[in-house]
C-alpha positions as CSV (number, residue, x, y, z in Angstrom):
1,M,209.7,327.6,31.7
2,Q,211.0,331.2,31.9
3,T,214.2,332.4,29.8
4,I,216.4,335.4,31.5
5,R,219.6,336.4,30.7
6,P,222.7,334.9,32.2
7,I,223.7,337.1,35.4
8,P,228.0,337.1,35.8
9,I,228.7,335.5,39.4
10,V,231.6,336.9,40.9
11,E,233.7,336.0,44.2
12,S,233.6,339.4,46.2
13,S,238.1,339.3,46.0
14,E,236.7,340.0,42.2
15,A,234.3,342.6,42.3
16,L,236.3,345.5,41.8
17,S,238.1,344.0,38.7
18,A,234.8,342.9,37.2
19,V,234.4,346.4,35.4
20,E,235.6,348.7,34.2
21,G,236.0,352.5,33.4
22,E,233.5,354.7,34.8
23,Q,231.7,352.2,36.4
24,Q,235.1,351.0,38.4
25,E,235.2,354.1,39.8
26,H,231.5,353.8,41.6
27,V,232.3,350.6,42.5
28,E,235.7,351.4,44.1
29,S,234.0,354.4,46.2
30,E,231.8,352.5,47.5
31,E,233.8,349.1,48.2
32,W,232.8,349.0,52.0
33,I,229.1,347.5,50.2
34,L,231.9,344.5,49.8
35,H,232.5,344.6,54.3
36,K,229.6,345.6,54.9
37,E,228.3,343.2,57.6
38,V,224.5,341.6,57.3
39,D,224.1,338.7,59.0
40,L,220.2,337.7,58.3
41,K,220.1,334.5,60.2
42,K,221.0,336.4,62.7
43,M,218.3,339.0,62.2
44,Q,215.5,336.7,61.6
45,K,216.6,335.0,64.7
46,E,217.2,337.9,66.9
47,N,214.8,340.6,65.4
48,N,212.1,338.7,62.6
49,A,211.7,335.5,61.5
50,D,210.0,337.6,58.5
51,I,213.5,339.3,57.5
52,Y,214.7,337.8,53.7
53,A,217.3,340.0,52.6
54,W,218.6,344.0,53.2
55,I,218.5,346.5,51.0
56,T,221.3,349.4,50.7
57,I,221.6,352.6,47.9
58,P,224.4,354.6,49.1
59,D,224.1,358.5,49.6
60,T,220.5,358.1,50.8
61,K,219.0,356.8,54.1
62,I,217.9,353.5,52.9
63,D,219.8,350.8,54.3
64,Y,216.9,348.3,56.1
65,P,215.8,344.9,56.3
66,V,213.7,343.3,53.5
67,L,210.4,341.6,54.5
68,Q,207.9,339.3,53.6
69,H,204.5,338.8,55.5
70,A,203.3,335.0,54.5
71,T,199.7,335.9,54.6
72,D,199.0,339.5,55.1
73,N,200.3,341.7,52.3
74,S,199.4,344.9,53.8
75,Y,200.9,343.2,57.2
76,Y,204.7,345.5,56.9
77,L,202.8,348.7,55.9
78,N,201.5,348.6,59.8
79,Y,203.7,346.9,61.6
80,N,207.3,348.1,62.3
81,L,210.2,345.6,62.8
82,D,209.4,344.7,67.1
83,G,205.9,344.1,66.2
84,S,205.0,347.7,67.4
85,K,201.8,349.1,64.8
86,G,202.1,352.3,63.3
87,Y,205.2,354.0,61.7
88,P,207.4,353.9,60.2
89,G,206.9,350.5,58.7
90,C,208.7,348.4,57.3
91,I,210.8,347.7,53.6
92,Y,209.1,345.0,52.7
93,S,207.4,343.0,49.5
94,E,204.3,340.9,48.5
95,N,203.8,337.4,48.2
96,Y,203.5,337.4,44.6
97,N,206.6,338.0,44.6
98,A,210.0,335.0,45.7
99,K,212.2,336.1,48.1
100,D,214.9,334.6,46.2
101,F,214.6,338.1,43.2
102,S,214.1,335.4,40.5
103,D,210.8,337.1,39.6
104,P,210.7,339.1,36.4
105,V,209.7,342.1,38.3
106,T,210.0,342.0,42.2
107,I,208.5,345.1,43.8
108,L,209.7,346.4,46.9
109,Y,207.6,349.3,48.9
110,G,208.3,351.1,51.7
111,H,206.5,354.8,53.6
112,N,208.2,358.6,52.3
113,M,209.0,359.3,55.6
114,K,209.1,363.8,56.5
115,D,212.1,362.3,58.1
116,G,213.8,361.4,55.2
117,T,213.8,357.7,56.6
118,M,212.1,354.3,54.5
119,F,211.8,355.0,50.9
120,A,212.0,359.0,50.9
121,G,215.1,358.9,49.9
122,L,214.1,357.4,46.0
123,H,212.8,360.8,45.9
124,Q,216.7,362.4,45.4
125,Y,216.5,360.3,42.2
126,E,214.3,363.8,41.0
127,N,217.7,365.0,40.8
128,A,219.4,364.2,37.6
129,D,222.7,364.2,38.8
130,F,222.0,362.3,41.9
131,F,219.9,359.4,39.4
132,E,223.9,360.0,37.2
133,N,226.0,359.6,40.2
134,H,224.2,357.1,42.3
135,P,223.4,353.8,40.0
136,Y,223.0,351.2,42.1
137,I,221.0,349.3,43.7
138,Y,222.5,346.2,46.2
139,V,220.3,343.7,48.1
140,Y,222.3,341.5,50.1
141,V,220.7,337.9,50.5
142,S,222.3,334.8,51.8
143,E,224.3,333.6,49.0
144,G,225.6,336.7,48.5
145,I,225.2,340.6,47.1
146,L,222.8,341.3,43.9
147,V,224.1,344.3,42.0
148,Y,221.0,346.4,40.3
149,D,221.7,349.0,37.3
150,I,219.2,351.8,37.8
151,F,217.5,353.1,34.8
152,A,214.5,354.7,35.7
153,A,213.0,356.9,38.1
154,Y,209.6,358.4,37.8
155,E,206.4,358.8,39.1
156,Y,203.5,356.5,38.4
157,K,200.1,356.0,38.6
158,D,199.0,353.9,41.9
159,C,198.0,350.7,40.6
160,H,198.9,347.7,41.5
161,I,201.8,346.6,39.2
162,L,202.1,342.8,39.7
163,L,198.9,341.9,39.9
164,N,197.7,344.4,36.8
165,H,200.7,342.6,34.8
166,D,201.2,339.1,33.0
167,F,205.2,339.6,33.1
168,E,205.7,335.8,32.3
169,D,204.1,336.6,28.9
170,K,207.4,338.4,27.3
171,S,204.8,340.7,25.5
172,V,202.7,341.7,28.1
173,Y,206.5,342.7,29.7
174,Q,207.7,344.4,26.5
175,K,204.6,346.4,26.5
176,Y,205.1,347.4,30.1
177,L,208.9,349.3,29.6
178,E,207.7,350.9,26.9
179,E,205.1,352.5,28.7
180,I,208.1,352.9,31.6
181,Y,210.0,354.9,28.6
182,S,206.9,357.1,28.0
183,M,206.7,358.6,31.0
184,E,208.5,361.7,32.3
185,G,211.6,361.2,34.7
186,N,215.4,360.2,34.4
187,F,216.2,357.4,32.9
188,N,220.0,355.6,31.9
189,A,219.2,354.9,27.9
190,E,222.8,353.4,28.4
191,I,221.4,350.2,30.1
192,E,220.0,347.7,28.1
193,V,216.4,346.7,29.1
194,N,214.7,343.7,28.0
195,E,211.4,341.3,28.4
196,Y,214.3,338.3,29.4
197,C,215.9,341.0,32.3
198,N,214.7,341.0,36.1
199,I,213.5,344.4,37.2
200,L,214.1,345.5,40.8
201,T,211.0,347.8,41.5
202,L,211.3,350.4,44.6
203,S,208.3,352.4,45.5
204,T,207.4,354.7,47.6
205,C,204.2,357.7,47.7
206,V,204.3,361.6,46.2
207,A,203.6,363.8,49.1
208,E,200.1,364.9,49.1
209,E,198.8,362.9,45.6
210,A,197.3,359.5,47.4
211,D,196.9,358.8,43.3
212,K,200.8,358.9,42.5
213,R,203.5,356.6,43.3
214,Y,207.3,357.1,42.7
215,L,209.2,354.5,41.5
216,V,213.3,354.2,40.8
217,Q,214.5,350.7,39.4
218,G,217.1,349.0,38.1
219,V,218.0,345.7,36.1
220,L,220.0,342.9,37.5
221,S,223.3,343.4,36.3
222,R,225.5,340.8,38.4
223,T,226.0,338.8,41.8
224,I,228.8,339.0,44.1
225,A,229.3,335.5,45.8
226,F,230.6,336.1,48.9
């Protein structure tokens, strides 16, 4: 059975007091996160039954539903929320990942659109100041808000991370983490990340470099319960 580190669960009313110092300043400036209305059941009924979460990163255009097709892992690369074919597609995961974000590594994909939409905003993390001042990824699920502390942003080879790594094998997971920290990019060395953590990886293309992907990664630090 997989063992993961315990994740604090706080009520939304306690979310601001659950963190301290510099971290609290970030959360207080983003208090709107706690009051953002995300009705997943309504969206599933009225928009698309494949919606299962919502992702938001402050000061980017990343504020979208997250989808997963039951059988076709590339479907939302080519199809939009309303079922029409073409760009921009959707933010999506593949069915190698559980939809409750319980896997050791969950990967979300999105196009690097020229107009700055979808996951183009991930490239803002190439800037060291932006990386430092925008430390969180927020994922809304039916039970609450998953808060991920961003610890890495870098260019990576175009390979299928989930199919090339058995993250249930802790030695494989540890070697993968070592590989991450060997890359060139922006990193927060103060955030503890080990083979018992849950990592969220956001992946998008690199302009004019088809053999590369730009990744932003966060570690699950807490859940804010509704």
